Backbone bond lengths (Angstrom), bond angles and torsions (degrees), N, CA, C in turn:
res aa  C-N    CA-C-N  psi(-1)  N-CA   C-N-CA  omega(-1)  CA-C   N-CA-C  phi
1 M - - - 1.406 - - 1.594 107.42 -
2 E 1.280 111.83 130.38 1.438 116.09 178.17 1.459 112.96 -84.39
3 K 1.409 119.31 144.00 1.394 123.01 -171.75 1.483 112.76 -60.44
4 E 1.327 117.94 -36.81 1.477 121.61 -178.40 1.532 110.26 -69.16
5 D 1.245 118.24 -35.27 1.550 122.41 177.42 1.515 105.98 -64.33
6 L 1.346 116.24 -46.55 1.552 116.38 -177.33 1.501 109.04 -69.54
7 R 1.283 120.45 -36.61 1.436 121.64 179.05 1.599 111.34 -65.16
8 E 1.303 114.41 -33.46 1.498 118.21 176.23 1.549 111.78 -68.21
9 L 1.309 114.45 -44.11 1.493 120.78 173.24 1.542 108.57 -56.87
10 A 1.340 116.58 -45.90 1.501 117.87 -175.34 1.536 111.84 -63.90
11 R 1.352 115.52 -35.46 1.470 121.03 -176.01 1.580 107.53 -63.29
12 N 1.341 116.00 -29.48 1.467 120.29 -174.95 1.462 115.33 -108.87
13 A 1.384 114.32 16.22 1.488 118.97 -174.61 1.531 115.28 -64.81
14 S 1.331 117.14 -27.03 1.418 121.34 -176.90 1.572 107.40 -71.37
15 R 1.325 117.66 -35.97 1.532 122.88 178.07 1.578 109.05 -88.52
16 Q 1.254 119.17 -31.19 1.451 120.52 -175.30 1.535 109.95 -139.92
17 P 1.395 116.27 82.36 1.500 116.71 179.60 1.511 112.41 -62.20
18 F 1.332 113.52 160.85 1.383 120.22 179.77 1.506 112.23 -147.37
19 R 1.412 115.35 163.40 1.465 121.94 178.46 1.493 108.52 -119.20
20 I 1.355 111.51 130.71 1.481 118.89 175.05 1.532 105.20 -93.55
21 R 1.341 115.29 128.60 1.420 117.38 174.99 1.593 105.67 -113.57
22 M 1.345 115.46 128.04 1.474 118.57 -179.16 1.493 113.12 -93.00
23 T 1.307 116.93 161.06 1.491 117.56 -177.30 1.517 113.33 -61.03
24 G 1.399 115.85 -23.86 1.436 117.80 175.99 1.552 116.69 -84.26
25 G 1.362 115.52 1.83 1.399 120.87 176.31 1.559 118.01 100.71
26 E 1.373 110.75 -14.69 1.495 114.02 178.09 1.479 108.08 -64.36
27 T 1.373 115.64 153.59 1.457 123.04 175.79 1.612 108.32 -128.62
28 F 1.355 110.99 147.22 1.422 117.98 175.82 1.572 108.07 -135.83
29 D 1.319 113.34 119.40 1.483 115.78 179.29 1.509 108.84 -92.02
30 V 1.344 117.46 129.84 1.452 124.91 -175.91 1.533 103.97 -113.46
31 R 1.342 115.47 114.71 1.434 120.05 -178.04 1.496 112.98 -118.07
32 H 1.337 119.86 0.71 1.374 124.57 178.95 1.528 111.64 -155.50
33 Q 1.299 117.31 141.10 1.453 120.46 -172.51 1.565 111.00 -64.46
34 D 1.282 120.32 -24.23 1.428 125.98 178.86 1.574 112.10 -71.92
35 S 1.303 115.67 -17.15 1.514 116.80 -176.54 1.613 112.74 -93.92
36 I 1.325 115.70 7.08 1.504 117.31 179.17 1.512 108.20 -138.99
37 S 1.350 113.61 145.37 1.436 120.85 173.54 1.566 109.67 -133.43
38 V 1.236 117.46 139.21 1.459 119.12 -175.32 1.553 107.29 -126.00
39 S 1.353 118.14 122.91 1.465 119.80 171.24 1.547 109.18 -104.22
40 D 1.300 119.69 -160.11 1.427 123.40 179.36 1.469 115.07 -63.34
41 Y 1.303 114.42 -42.35 1.535 119.19 -174.35 1.482 113.44 -125.73
42 H 1.251 117.11 -8.18 1.535 118.79 -172.68 1.534 107.66 -132.69
43 G 1.279 117.36 157.94 1.438 126.01 167.51 1.428 112.93 -128.53
44 S 1.264 119.46 158.94 1.431 121.40 174.19 1.542 107.95 -137.80
45 V 1.287 119.48 144.11 1.446 123.73 -178.24 1.526 108.78 -136.16
46 I 1.285 116.05 135.05 1.439 121.11 178.17 1.577 107.27 -97.89
47 V 1.322 118.21 124.55 1.377 124.57 -174.43 1.506 106.54 -121.46
48 V 1.361 115.29 134.94 1.456 119.83 179.35 1.489 106.56 -98.54
49 Q 1.300 115.28 123.93 1.453 120.34 179.35 1.518 107.47 -136.63
50 D 1.298 121.56 127.64 1.436 128.62 179.64 1.525 107.77 53.97
51 G 1.326 117.39 42.92 1.444 125.29 171.51 1.506 110.82 74.51
52 K 1.346 119.14 9.39 1.504 120.16 -178.54 1.474 105.95 -123.98
53 E 1.415 115.71 143.98 1.489 123.94 177.31 1.536 108.72 -81.57
54 H 1.428 115.89 135.20 1.388 120.36 173.80 1.501 108.56 -129.98
55 M 1.332 117.09 135.61 1.409 120.87 -179.24 1.575 110.16 -98.08
56 H 1.244 119.32 131.42 1.465 125.11 173.97 1.502 109.54 -117.58
57 I 1.360 117.30 132.38 1.400 121.80 178.26 1.519 107.68 -114.46
58 F 1.337 115.36 134.89 1.437 119.55 -177.03 1.532 110.73 -139.32
59 T 1.382 113.31 164.17 1.460 112.01 174.14 1.498 108.02 -100.38
60 L 1.313 115.75 146.70 1.417 121.20 -176.65 1.521 115.99 -59.63
61 M 1.327 112.69 -30.50 1.499 115.71 -179.27 1.440 113.46 -75.72
62 N 1.378 119.26 -8.22 1.455 121.24 172.65 1.518 116.34 -94.07
63 I 1.339 117.40 6.58 1.444 122.81 170.22 1.523 111.48 -70.00
64 S 1.256 119.03 122.13 1.460 123.34 179.88 1.530 112.20 -89.28
65 T 1.370 113.77 -51.02 1.444 119.51 176.50 1.474 114.76 -148.39
66 I 1.318 118.90 167.90 1.428 123.87 176.38 1.516 100.35 -128.71
67 E 1.408 115.35 127.32 1.416 122.79 175.96 1.520 110.23 -116.43
68 M 1.343 117.87 131.27 1.418 120.22 175.47 1.555 111.12 -75.29
69 L 1.294 115.33 137.50 1.468 118.18 178.87 1.552 107.63 -100.85
70 P 1.327 116.33 170.92 1.476 116.03 178.74 1.583 107.37 -69.16
71 A 1.320 109.91 141.72 1.427 118.08 175.44 1.430 112.47 -64.62
72 P 1.356 120.60 147.47 1.394 124.16 179.95 1.570 111.80 -65.08
73 V 1.329 117.44 141.39 1.418 119.94 175.68 1.530 108.77 -81.49
74 T 1.352 117.01 125.11 1.446 119.80 172.34 1.508 109.50 -103.18
75 P 1.302 114.42 161.37 1.548 118.47 -177.83 1.494 109.43 -58.29
76 S 1.319 121.18 -41.44 1.431 123.61 179.90 1.579 113.70 -63.36
77 S 1.355 115.00 -42.51 1.431 117.98 -174.94 1.666 106.36 -77.49
78 A 1.251 117.45 -26.83 1.531 118.60 177.59 1.467 109.58 -68.77
79 T 1.362 122.58 -33.60 1.447 124.74 -174.40 1.471 109.91 -86.69
80 N 1.369 120.60 -15.81 1.472 125.35 -179.38 1.541 109.33 -79.30
81 N 1.292 120.05 -14.94 1.454 123.06 -172.08 1.565 108.96 -94.04
């Protein structure tokens, strides 16, 4: 995964959340741009589990796949259907 591609996904995470799947099988769901940071070779993601924030640091080369998650339902989109 190229850093610029991941940064672009991160910028749009509030509208289009995504899941990072690592080569070791771990997954990280990114639902907001403030929960992920991308540097030249590493990324970090903040995950909330059991009401607590946990930071995970990973290398970009260990990303196996990116999966798009369902977009959040907003009050305006729910009434338009």
